[in-house]
N, C-alpha and C positions, 0 to 999 in steps of 0.2 A: 504494499497496498503507501503509495506516494505524501513524504514526510512536507509537513508548512510547515514555512519557519520564513519570519522576518526579521532577523536578528539583524541581518547581515546588514538592516537599511540603518543602524544606529550609526556603522565605520567607513561599509567601502562602496561609496558613492563617490561615481567619477567628476571629475571639477567641473565639465562642462552640463553637468546635469543640474550642480549644485547654482554655477553663476546663470544658468536658465532660469531657474529657480528664483535668484535673486531680481532679475532682472523681469521675472511677473510678478513679482508682488510688489515692485516699485509700480507698473501698468495696473494692477488692481486698487491698487492709493491712489493712482489717480483720475480713477473709474469710480470710485467711492463720489470722490468728494465731485465728479462731472456731475454725476445722479442732482446730487440737488441743486447745482445749474440751469441743468440740460433737462428736464421730468419730458415735454412735447419729445424732444429725440431722439430720451430713448424708449416710450411709449412707440413708437412708432415703430427702433428697433427693434422693441419685443416682439410683436407684430410677426415682421419681416423674418424674424431668427426662426420664430413656430415653423413656416412652410419651411426654408429651409430644410431643420432639421427632421422632419417627417419625410419630406422629400428626398435628404441628400440620405437618412441611416436604410431608408427601401430600396431606394438606389443600388446602394450598394451589394443587396441580396436578388438585384433583378427583378423589384418590386416598381413596378412604375407607370405614371398618370399622369394626366398635365396639369399643369397649376392651378390653373381653373379649376380642375375636383378638387384635386387637395383643395383650396382657397373655402371649397363650397360645402366640401368633409366637414372642415375644420370650422363651418358654420352651422352644422346639422344637418345634413345632401344625406340619403340614408346610401352606400355604400353598395352597386353592381355590381361589380366582378369580382372575384376571390382577390385580384391585388388592389380594389379598395376596399376591403372587407380586412384585411392587411393594413393595410394606409389608416387607418380610422379605430384597429383595437391600438397600434401607436398614438397616435393622437389622443386618444383619452388615456394610455398608461404616461407617456410624456405631462399631459395636461395635472396630470397628479400629483406629477413629483413639482411642475411648476407652485403648484396651491398650497398642497401640505407635505413638504419635503419635511418644517421644520417638526411635526407631529411623528415622522415616519424613523425607523433605524433600521439599519441591516439584519436581517436575520431571516431563516426562508420562506414565515408567512409572508414580509413583505415582497421579497425574488416570486414567491410563487405567484403574488397575488398580481404583480406586473407580468409574469407570464400572462394571466387568464385574461387579461385584461386584454392584454395585444394577443391571444391568438380564441375569444373566446366567438369571435364570427366565423371566421375563416377554420381553425381547425376547433371543434366545439371538443372533442372527446380526448385533448393531448391540451387541452390550454390548463395549465397550473400543474400539470405531472410527469413528473421524473419521465425518463425515455424508458418505455417499456420490452427494449430490448441495444441493441449493442449500435452502435454508429460508427463514422468513418468522417475524419474531416478533410473533404476531394478539391481538388485542382482539377477545373478544364480547361485542359490547351487548346493551341489554333488548330494544330490537325484533327482535333475531337477526339484524342482520346482520353484521360483520364490519367491523377497519378494520386495516392493518399498522400495530404500532405501531415499528416497527424493523424495514430489511431488514440482515441479517448478511454477514459474512465470505460469498466465496463455499466452495464447496465445493476448488474448487482451490485456493484461498489460505488453505486454513483450517491445514494444516500450520507453514507458515511465519511464518504471522502467531502460532500458538501458542508458536512457537520463535521469536522475539519478544517477545512479551510473555513469557517464562524471563524473559529475557536483559535485559530490564530492569528486572524484580523482584529479580536476581539484584544487579542494580549499586545501585541504590536499597538492599537490604538493605544492602551494604555500606558503606553512607555511615552514618556514626554521627548525623548531622545529620537524618537523618527516622528520625523515626519507626515502628515496627513496626505500631501502630495505626494512624497514618493509613494506613499503606501497605495496607490486607487492601483498605478498600473502594474504592479505586480500583482493584485488581487484581481486583475480584470481576464491577468496572462491563466491564473489558475484555474477562473472560471469557466474560462475558454477554451482549457485544455479538461477539464472537467465534462464539458459538452453536456449539462444534466439533462437538455430537452431533446426532444427526435426535430425539433424546426424552431425557429427564432432564436437562440443562441446569438447573434451576431450579433441583434437588433436589442432585443435584451442585455449586453454589456452597453451598452452605447448609453440604455436608458438611467444601468447602474451607475457607468462616470459620468453622465452629469448631476444624477443624485446623489453622488460620492464627495463632488466636487460642491455641490452647494451645504452640503455637511462641514464639509470640510473649511467655508466661509470663500470659496470661489464662486461667486453668482455667473459668470460670465455665459454659460449655458444657457440664458433667460435673455440676452442681446444679442448673442454672434454665435450662429449654428456652428458647433463641436463636431455634428454630423453629416452638414455639409461639407469642411476640412478636411475628414478623413474618409469623403467622397471623395473629392480632391485631387488627395493623396493616396491613393486604395492603393494600389501597387506597393507601396513602400509600406503601406501597412498590412498587408500581408505577409510583406519581406518580411517584417519589422516582430510582427507574431510566430512565424516561423522557426525566424534565429533564436526567439528566446522562446521555445519550445524543445531544442534538439537537446535530449538527454532530463525531459522531466520526469517522466516515468524511473527515473535511475538516480532522482536529487541529484541531476550534477547539469541545471541547466540555466541557462546566464540572461538572469532581466533586465540587461542593460540595453539592449538594441531597443527594446517595447522603452524602454523609460526614456529613455531621447524621443523616441519621436512619439509620445504623447505630451511631454513636456514642448517640444516643436511644434504641434499641434495647438498648446496652451499657447503659445508663443504670439504664434500665427492671429489666432485667438481677439488676443488682446491689443494686439496691433495692430489688426485693422480698426478696432473697436476706437484705438490711441490716435490714426491720423481720420477717423470720421470724424472728431470732435476738432482733433486739429488745421480739417477743411474747413469747420463751424467758424472757430476759430479767425483764419486768416482771410479771408470771407469781409468780414468788418474791421482787418488793417488797415493799413498805410503795406506801400510796397515792402519800404526798407523793415517793416515793423514785420511781413510777415515770414521775408527770408529772415533775420533773426532768429522770429521763434522758431521755424524750423530747427534747423543748427541746435537751436538751443533744449530743442525738446529731443531731436532725435538721438535712438536709443545707441547706435550703432555708428559710424562713421560715415559720411554726406558725399559726395562728390560735387564738386560744381554743374555736373551733367545733371546726376540727380536733383539738387536744385530746382533746376531749370523746367526739367521732366513736372515737379511734382506742380511748377506758378510760371505755366506755359507764359502766361500774361506780364510776366517782368521779364526787360532787356536781360543781355550781358552783362554788361555794363553795369547795373543795377546790381544786380548779383555781384562780380566782381567788386564794386565799392564796397559794397556789407561788407563782404567778408576781409575786404585789404583793413577795414575801421576794425570789427571786431577780431581782428590777429591783434592790430595795435595796442588795444584796450583790454591786451588780454583774456578775453572772456570762450574763445575756442582755442584750438590747437591745430596746424600742419602736418600731417600725416603721410609720405611718401612728396613726388616730389613731379611738378610741371603735368603731364595731362593722368599721372596714378595719384595726384593728390587726393589726400580724404581731408575732413574735415568735424571735429565734435569738439563738444561743450568741453573746456580746461575741468578738470576736476579737480577741485583748493583743499 
């Protein structure tokens, strides 16, 4: 039987993951402040994210319909096709998380309830029930052939494996030296390796991701579609999962590839949110102020061409003047030279 142990998260975290988590924490703090300033804009983002999340998570599994039908289903339209029933179920489960996460905890009842909501219209006999026979995670190749990506836990061992997984999660969550944020991708890898249901494991794992982020204090899934970002980088998602599942049954797997992928997706969501409000702020500022704001708020070094692409209505001459003045005043530093030059805020 697989042994679940997250104690390595106390000490064995790669530097790039720690660095990403620090950046994400900074972006989250900005977002929390902006919510007070731009309530109307956040409400628009929330409505957009719901559509993109439902669409993205289902599209990963080949479950599709039009954006208009998704909006209609969100607004109460009766699903007609099997795919629409799957989409409607995901909508219901996601809505429960968004509206009631504070009163929910991660346990078997919650996981089964989310699966039941997600599948009861499309697969009522399997909804909320652990798999009754063994399953496999397969990949369909371009030439039409198949290969087994991973063989999950057997149906006989599923209940015990889920119990042990949750106990390990509870133990790690009580350890103040373990980051809740880093615990999430490790739990998701293990959940998917168990693959407790005959259908819906991938979509359920993404619902659990949004839920666990909420519980860890990260509400980004309300305003930016995490599922949409995963769908956008779907190949990297599958590759990271496969890499992190090698040696899983022998307790020799490495969670790092999927942890890195998870943090990159989270970073992209927060960065997109940050850029959305940078655009709102920049539209209200003078040209020189807009360039300066871009430089001072950049998380990574930016080039002159990056700035010009972001503010195409501002001339090269104006951008160069602002760069010179900010360098002279010590507000930014220059990295590299000539065409490879990048600029970023000076760290005091």
